[in-house]
RODRENPA-21267 format. One record per residue (C-alpha): residue in three letters; x negated, y, z. Coordinates in steps of 0.05 Angstrom, whole numbers, plus 5000, padded with zeros to 4 digits. Layout:
BEGIN
ALAXYZ;...
# end
This chain:
BEGIN
UNK473047785217;UNK470148325260;UNK475048475313;UNK470448445368;UNK474349045408;UNK475848945479;UNK483548975491;UNK482849585537;UNK478949945483;UNK484249775432;UNK489850045474;UNK485750645498;UNK485650795417;UNK493150655415;UNK495251175463;UNK490051655446;UNK491951715371;UNK499851675391;UNK504452285395;UNK505652055466;UNK500352085514;UNK499651775585;UNK494052125627;UNK494151595674;UNK492351035634;UNK486651455600;UNK483051475670;UNK483250725679;UNK477350325686;UNK475049905633;UNK476149165658;UNK479248585628;UNK486348485655;UNK487349215677;UNK491949395620;UNK496848865639;UNK497049085711;UNK497349845705;UNK499949985630;UNK505849645604;UNK510649875654;UNK515550355624;UNK519050485561;UNK515251055544;UNK508450715551;UNK511450145498;UNK513850765455;UNK506751055458;UNK503850365438;UNK508250335379;UNK506751025358;UNK499050825361;UNK501150275311;UNK502750845260;UNK496951235285;UNK493050665265;UNK495350635196;UNK492451355187;UNK485551185219;UNK480151265172;UNK478650965118;UNK485150535117;UNK489150975069;UNK482951095028;UNK481850335021;UNK488550225003;UNK487850674947;UNK481050364927;UNK483749724929;UNK489549884887;UNK485950284838;UNK478950194824;UNK480349534785;UNK486349834748;UNK485850224685;UNK487950854709;UNK481551104746;UNK475251364722;UNK468551544755;UNK467352234775;UNK460752594785;UNK460952434859;UNK463451724855;UNK459651234902;UNK455150634877;UNK460550194912;UNK465850454883;UNK462350414809;UNK460749724815;UNK467949524829;UNK469649954770;UNK464349514731;UNK466348874760;UNK459748824791;UNK461848654865;UNK457448324916;UNK458848144987;UNK454948695005;UNK460049224975;UNK462949645031;UNK469649664991;UNK470548965011;UNK470149145084;UNK476948975114;UNK475249115194;UNK479649735192;UNK485149325171;UNK484748825223;UNK484149355280;UNK490949655254;UNK493648905258;UNK490948855329;UNK494949445348;UNK501249095324;UNK499148405357;UNK498348835422;UNK505449095419;UNK507948405405;UNK504348055462;UNK504848535517;UNK511448935501;UNK515848435523;UNK513248465595;UNK516449225599;UNK523348925605;UNK520548615675;UNK518749365702;UNK523149855668;UNK531249705676;UNK532650265632;UNK529349865573;UNK534149485534;UNK533348875497;UNK535749165432;UNK531049745442;UNK525449235456;UNK527448835394;UNK527149495352;UNK519749685373;UNK517648925362;UNK520448925296;UNK517049575273;UNK509949175298;UNK512348515260;UNK513648935196;UNK507349335197;UNK502848705210;UNK506048365151;UNK505348965109;UNK497948965126;UNK496848205115;UNK500548325047;UNK495148775028;UNK490148305050;UNK492547655013;UNK493548054950;UNK486048394951;UNK482147724984;UNK486547124972;UNK484746755034;UNK483647025094;UNK483846925170;UNK490946995198;UNK490447205272;UNK497447305307;UNK494947425375;UNK491348015402;UNK484948085423;UNK485948145497;UNK480247905533;UNK472747785526;UNK472847065530;UNK477847055469;UNK475746605404;UNK473647155351;UNK471846645301;UNK477146435261;UNK477046105196;UNK481246295135;UNK488646145126;UNK490746015048;UNK494146565015;UNK500246165015;UNK500146035086;UNK499146805098;UNK504946975049;UNK509146485093;UNK507546875157;UNK508947575125;UNK515847265100;UNK516947055174;UNK514647685203;UNK519248105152;UNK525547665165;UNK524747665237;UNK523748485233;UNK529748535187;UNK534048275245;UNK530948705295;UNK529649425267;UNK534850045253;UNK537750325184;UNK536150965212;UNK532951325275;UNK537551985268;UNK532552445231;UNK529952415164;UNK522352465183;UNK522851855221;UNK527051465173;UNK521651595128;UNK515551505172;UNK517950905213;UNK519850205188;UNK526950125175;UNK531649545152;UNK530549875083;UNK523149865088;UNK522849105108;UNK526448915046;UNK522649375001;UNK516448945026;UNK520548245018;UNK522148454949;UNK514948644937;UNK512347944965;UNK518347524930;UNK515747784866;UNK508647514882;UNK511946854897;UNK516546874836;UNK522546834879;UNK526947244831;UNK533347124866;UNK530647384938;UNK527447914910;UNK533848224873;UNK537348034938;UNK532648474981;UNK532849014926;UNK540449014922;UNK540849074995;UNK537349744986;UNK540749974924;UNK547949784952;UNK546750215015;UNK547150844984;UNK542851165021;UNK537351334967;UNK537551634906;UNK532251924848;UNK530552674861;UNK532853054803;UNK527353174746;UNK528153934754;UNK523154474772;UNK523854244844;UNK521653524834;UNK514253524846;UNK514453984907;UNK520653534935;UNK516952874923;UNK509752964935;UNK508953644972;UNK514553685019;UNK515152935021;UNK520552465057;UNK525052605000;UNK531452224981;UNK528651744940;UNK523051535000;UNK523350865035;UNK516650925073;UNK511051405075;UNK504751435121;UNK505652165151;UNK499052595148;UNK499653295174;UNK495853855196;UNK492753495257;UNK491252935215;UNK489253045138;UNK488752595090;UNK481952365044;UNK484352554982;UNK482953294974;UNK475553194975;UNK476152554935;UNK479652904874;UNK477453644877;UNK472053834823;UNK471453124807;UNK467552934867;UNK469452204866;UNK474852024814;UNK478452304752;UNK484352024711;UNK482051534656;UNK482251884586;UNK487851434565;UNK492351704619;UNK493652364579;UNK493752094513;UNK497051374519;UNK500651354583;UNK504452044585;UNK503252224517;UNK504452994486;UNK509353334444;UNK504453784403;UNK510254074369;UNK513754324434;UNK508854454496;UNK514954554540;UNK517253834526;UNK513653404574;UNK514052734622;UNK515253124688;UNK510352634717;UNK504852754674;UNK501053414667;UNK500853874727;UNK503753244769;UNK499652644770;UNK494252984734;UNK491353624702;UNK491353394621;UNK486153954609;UNK480453594652;UNK483252974680;UNK483853244754;UNK488252774793;UNK492953294823;UNK498452884853;UNK495253004921;UNK493153684916;UNK499054074891;UNK504654494920;UNK507554624851;UNK504954604779;UNK501855274792;UNK499555304863;UNK494554794896;UNK493254584971;UNK487054865013;UNK482354365037;UNK486054475101;UNK492954325079;UNK490753625050;UNK496853255088;UNK501152935030;UNK503752335053;UNK501451605029;UNK507451374991;UNK508750595008;UNK515450534974;UNK520050954938;UNK526650854901;UNK524150754828;UNK519650194857;UNK526049894883;UNK529249914818;UNK523249644779;UNK521949134825;UNK529148844810;UNK527848994735;UNK521548544733;UNK524847934773;UNK531648054721;UNK526747974663;UNK523347354691;UNK530247024699;UNK531547224625;UNK535947854629;UNK531448304595;UNK536948804575;UNK538248924647;UNK531349054658;UNK530849524598;UNK536749894622;UNK533550024693;UNK526750284653;UNK531850834615;UNK534351014686;UNK527451244706;UNK524651494638;UNK531051934638;UNK530152234700;UNK522652394682;UNK524252604610;UNK519152114583;UNK518052304516;UNK519951854458;UNK512651734437;UNK511251334499;UNK517450914491;UNK517050214467;UNK522449834424;UNK523049184451;UNK527648594444;UNK530748484506;UNK529647654494;UNK522047824488;UNK519647684559;UNK512947894552;UNK514648544512;UNK519348714564;UNK513948544622;UNK508649044578;UNK514249594582;UNK515349514649;UNK508049564669;UNK507350164624;UNK513350524661;UNK511050314729;UNK503450684702;UNK506951274691;UNK511551284757;UNK506951064806;UNK499751414777;UNK494751354830;UNK499651114884;UNK494750504899;UNK499249994861;UNK495949924790;UNK491649304798;UNK496848914840;UNK501949084784;UNK497148794736;UNK495148224777;UNK502148014795;UNK503947964723;UNK497647664698;UNK497247054748;UNK504646824733;UNK505446124699;UNK498245964710;UNK495046624684;UNK499446674619;UNK497847404618;UNK490447404634;UNK490547924574;UNK493348424624;UNK486948404664;UNK482048274610;UNK484948964575;UNK482349354633;UNK475349344621;UNK474049734552;UNK478450324591;UNK474150334653;UNK467849944650;UNK461350244621;UNK459050024557;UNK453049584588;UNK457749204637;UNK463649044592;UNK461048384565;UNK459548114629;UNK465648394658;UNK470348024613;UNK466747344630;UNK467247444703;UNK474947674696;UNK476247014657;UNK475546654719;UNK481146814764;UNK477446724824;UNK473747404812;UNK480747764816;UNK479747744894;UNK474248134936;UNK468347714966;UNK468147715043;UNK464248205070;UNK456647955085;UNK457548255158;UNK463747905168;UNK460447225148;UNK454347395192;UNK458747545255;UNK464546995240;UNK461146335229;UNK468146005216;UNK468346405152;UNK466446155092;UNK465046615028;UNK470746624974;UNK469046134915;UNK466846584862;UNK461946894903;UNK458346354932;
# end
């Protein structure tokens, strides 16, 4: 695990990136131990460090990785003219340990930011008598939840990963850490989130903070997602109901302002948690998608996912043309538009990264209900989502509520429409494929004809029949620098 970063360097990054600066700190000499002596003294410094955890989530290429990990192996994305070889190899299921997509270092840097707050934040109580235990706990809860979210991405993408719960606070720290099992990582994620749930606020008093910081609702959304992966359906439903019954979230009406409200302005009534890019920190998506530079929508997205009404061109699924993509050329539009007719400029590439929205909560609960045998309730939830979006009859599926697999297919189709290019597609497919000892392996295999090049398809199907191939390899550099690591079995 490539986390060989001196503690003072990590904290310098935290404070530099955060919206609250500490000029005195920036002049400190880089020596082991100096941070504990000179930094963790005031609640303002603690706040700066927590802000740095969020800023670390925006550090390049973290969000780009979240997009690539969640979409490259799905069936919604196709290579553009400027696609990189590493990306093309993932699309074609031709992945090796030298593929830079498998470089997890930026994730572990963000985790180390959280660990730093958890390790040193409590010391501030000894020096600042204006800091209350409740305020401290709130900050610690935010760090715990962010750490849990990051480990959730790692566990879903790599399977077994190193589980580091202490910060790199000295040059003498042991940085050669073996992998923990995926189940052990999931257990730690749940422990972090359950503790965070007790600590964090339900509201910070303003919309931007409520959508851009971890709240108790965010924690429950992550918990619901984790519980789905662990087939703990009662727990998933309970977490979803906490959010639903709060009456704090609604679906934004599907009118002419829907796109602008949800995607251009951001932080809408249906948002639970968004990473807040802005004029000072742009996201990578404008350059990624403009003029097919790296990616475009797969051909099936317009024709099969959203479908079209050829008799009435004004009758559209609002999530499709001029929203998620442009039907005429496959341009991915979700992060580029102001509205259907106006686009952002390169300098305005600050669309947020959408971690959880209210439709996700409704559909996660629906998935859990379907797995419990309540297919009708799941179908009812799908209909709520479709009605808001004016989904076309041609994309509807006639499903018997008792047909669990049929309802699963419908849920996945609706999730594809609702969360196109939001980094969820591969995880949705894998989560549903792996249940009951990979009873639905077809969900993974069906991706190949949609996205892989013809010459790779046969080999890709053979590889994907081995469930170990569904996780990335450990990046070669990590193996070379951490001798405690062992390559993931499929890539040995």
